[in-house]
N, C-alpha and C positions, 0 to 999 in steps of 0.2 A: 626475227631480228637480224640473223645472218642468213642470207640467201645465196645459193649457188645454182646457177642455171646453165646447162649445156656446156659445162667446163671441159675443155679438151686441151691436152698438152702432150708434146712428144719430146722425150729425152733419150737420144740414141735409139735403142731398140724398144724402149718402154713407152707406153702411152697411157694417159688418162683419157677416157672416152665418155663424153656426154654425161658428166657427173651432175646430178641434181640432188641438192640437199637443202632443207630448211631447218634452222635451229632457232628455237624460241628464246625470248629474253629470259635470263636467269636459268636456263635449262642446262643440265649436265648431260652432254651428248657424247656417246662413246662410239668410236669407229673400230670395228673388229675385222680381222682378216689375216691370212697367212703371210709369211715373209714374201716380199715381192709383189704384194697386191696393189701397192701404190699409196699406202696410208700416209707415210711421211711426206711424199711428194705432194699429196693433196694439202696437207697442213702447211707446207712451205709455200705453196701457191696462194693459199688464203693469206699467209703472212706477207706475201709480196716478194719472196725470194725468187720465184719464177713467174714469168708472164705467160698466161695461157694464149694459145693460138686461136681459141674460140671460147665463147661463153662469157658470163658476167659474175662478179662477186659484189653483193650489196650488203651494207651494214647500216641498220636503222633507216633503210630506204634510200641510202646514198650509194651510188656506184663507186666502188673503190678498186675496180679491176686494174686500173693503171696508176693508182695513188702510190706515192713513195711509201715504203714499209714503215718508216718512222712516223708517218702522219696517219696511219690507219687506226690507231687505238687498239692494236692487237699485240698481246704478249705471247712469247713462246718459250717453253722449257723443254730441253732435250733430256734423254735418259742419261747422258754422260756429263751432266751438270754444266760444263763449259764455264767454270768460274775462273777468274783471273788469279793465278797462283801467287803473284807478287803483292796483291792487295789483301787487306783484312776482310773478314766477313762483312763488317759494317760498310767498308768502302765498296765491296762488290754489290751489296744491296742498293746502295745509293748511287751507283755509277750512272744509271740512266737519268736520274734526276740532276746529277752534276752536269752531264752532257747537255741537258735541256736548259741549264742556266738557272735552276731554282735557287732561292735564298738558302745559304748554308744552315741557318737555324731551322728552317722548314725541312731541309733534307735530314738533319739529325732527328727531328721529331718523327718524320715519316718512316725513317729506317728503324727507329725504336718500336714504332707501332707494328710494322710488318714483322720484325724479328720476334716480338712478343706473341703475335698471332700464330707464328710457326713454332713457338717454344724454343727459340735459339737466342733470346735476348742476352744470355750470359756468355755467348760465344762471339760477340761483335769484334773483339780485339784479336781474335785468333785468325790464323791464315788457313785457307782451304786444305792444305796438305796435312794439317793436324786434326782434321775432322773425320768422323766415320762417314760411310756412304749415305746413310740416312740424313745426317746433319748437313752434308753437302747438298743433297737434294732439297732439303728445307730452305737452305740459303738461296738456291737457284729459283725456287718458287717465290720466295720473299722478294727477290730482285725483280721478278716479273710483276708481282702484285703491287709493289710500291708505286708503280706507274699508273695504277688504277685503270687497267685496260678494260675496254668494253667486252673483249673476248680474250680468254686465256686458252692457248693451245698447249696441250701436254703430249709430248711424243714419248710414249712408253716410259713414264717417269718412275715406275716401280720395278721395271724389269731387271735392273742391275743390283737390286737389294735382296738380302736374305729373306726367308719366309716370314720371320717374326717382325723384322723391320718393315717389310712390305705391308703386313697386316696393320701395323700401328700407323703407318703413314696413310694408308687407305682410309682409316677412320678419321685421321686429321684432315684429309682432303674433303671428306664429307662435312665435317664441322666448319671448315673454312668456307666452303661453298655456301652453306646455309647462312653463315655470318656476313659474308660480303655480297651475296647475290650476283656474283660474277658469272657470266655465261662461259661455260667450259666445254671445249671440244678435246677429247682425250682419246688417243689411240692406244690399243693394247692387244695382246693375245691371251691375257689371263681372264678366264671366265669369272673368277671371283670378283674382279674389278667391276664387271657389268652388274652383277646382282647387288653389290654393295653400294654402287655409286650412280648408275645410269638411270636417267628418266627415259631416254630412248637410245636405240642402237641402230647403226648402219653396218651392213656386212659388205666388204669389198672383195672382188675377185678379178684378177687380171686387169686392173685399172678401171673397173666399173663398180658402181654400187648396185648390188643385186637384190638387196632387201633392206627395208627400214621399218622399225616398229618398236614397241616396248620390249624389254628383255623377255617377258613371258611369250609374246607373240612370235619373236624370232626363234626362241628355243623350242616352243611347243608347236608352232605352225610354220615351219620353214617353207620358203617359196620355191626352192629348187633342191635337187639332189645334192648339189655342192653344199648349200647351207645346212641341210640336214646332217650330212657327214661331218662337216667342219664343227658344228655345234655339239657333236657327240651323240647324235641320235642312234648311230651304229646299226640298228635293225632297219635297214633300208633295202627294199626289194621292188622290182618292177614287174608289172603284169597288165592284165586287161580288166577293166571295170565294167560291170553290167548293172545298171540302176533300174530299180522298180519301186515306185512309190516312196522315193527318197532313201531307200535302203540299197546298199550296194553289195554285190558279191564280186570279189576281186580274185581272179584266177592268177596265182603266182607260179603256176606250173606244178610244183611238187605238192602244194597245198592251196586251199581256197579260204580266204578270210572274209569276214563280214564287218561292215561299218556303215556309217551314215554319211552320204555325200551325194552331190548332184553331178559329179565329174564322171564322165563315161569315156571309154576307149582306152588308149595306152596311157597308163599312169604309173607313178611310183608311190609307195607307201612307206611311212616311217613310224616306228614305235620306239619310244625312249626306253633304255634298259631298266630304269626305275619303275616303269609301268608293267613290266613282265614279271608275273608271279611264277616261281618254280616250286614244285612239290613232288614228292615221291608217288603220291596217289592223287587221283582227281578229288576235288572237294566241292561242296555246295557253294555255288556262286551264280550271280546274275550275268557274269561275263559270257559273251557269245562265242569267243574264240578259245578253244581248248585243243591242244595237240600233244601227242605222246612221242617220246623219243629217247635219246640216250645222252647222258652228260659226256661231253667230249673234252672239256677243259674247266679246271678250277684254278684260278690264279689270284694270289693275294695281291692287294693293291692298297696298302695303307690300312685305314679303318674298315674299308669295304673290300669285298672280293668280287671278281668277275667270273661269272659262271656261263658256259656256253652249252646249250642243249641242241642237238641235231634232231629236229622234228620234221624232217623233209627239207627244211631250211635251217641254217644255224642261228638260233635266237640267243642274244646276249642279255643277261640279267645281272643286276647288282644286288648282292646280299651281304649282310654282316657275317662275320666269322661265326658268331653264335648261331645264326640261322642255319648256316651250312652244317655245323656240327649237329644241331638238333634234328635236322632233316636227314642226316646221314648221306649227304650228297658227295659223290666221288666219281672220278672219271671211269667210264664204262658201266655205270649204274643207270637203270631206267629212271625216267623223270617225265613230268608233264609240264607244259608251259601254258599259262592262262593270261589273257588280257582282254579288257573290255573293248567294245566297238568304239567307244569314245576316245580310247587311247591311240587309235589308228589315225594318223594324219595322211591325207591324200593330196598329191600335187601332180600336175602334168609334167611329162618328160621334157 
């Protein structure tokens, strides 16, 4: 429904380069990437704020690359709300309809519907300065939705909120998306947003899209070393793969691991921390990769703890505090790490 082909743009020293994306009708599409990757600039180019130097943007099969922003049928919500402080919440929500010249009675009805959908119908006479951050963000989203956009662009809409409000609004966004069927493109750096909301994900690096797929594909099968590290795979090592009958032996220097892949030669491998089993003694398992070493770090991290075992290479695992206590894991103590061949993801350098 939304198609981006070969999109390129230069702003000072930053460039978007050959961006290709396709977003399906009613899809919730999330763009992930570090600060400075070009996520906001990409959204603003889709909205028409910037004109690309190359490439096309199509909506429902129509080329909108040079279409005026107000005529694109695209709404955008920023993380800092951008509400008019001198207008009431109701006037903010209805502002676009008023500018469009809609009938006042119709505006009032549409504002009420949008406000009720976001749970802020009781705040319509208030001004933005009297609202909490979550209420202001709901008002900003209602202001965009009331125009019934074909595509809703969300620029890190939850980043400025506290954890509790962020979780509540995340659930509301999912409900709103299901209720309206609006196509959503949402940029974020919070992994929780992805697993709670996304149908598909694109990862950006230095102005380029480096991988697109479902959340599970991107997090479990990263296409590059950057994607693996950025999505928290942590256990990323490079070496040489030798394949025989579909089974690979990968020489990482200090150790050799086994997995199933057809990729030979110079490769990188990634194992997610939650796939690494740590124990004091070896145990009966079908896992083909077992290595012995020493615990070098045990660090509390909220509900879970991060354990590092030096087994020729430093393997990071995630365990509960109860598991660490039960196993008697402590820095300087011996331990083994175990992971299945299927837990090893292989990609070319």
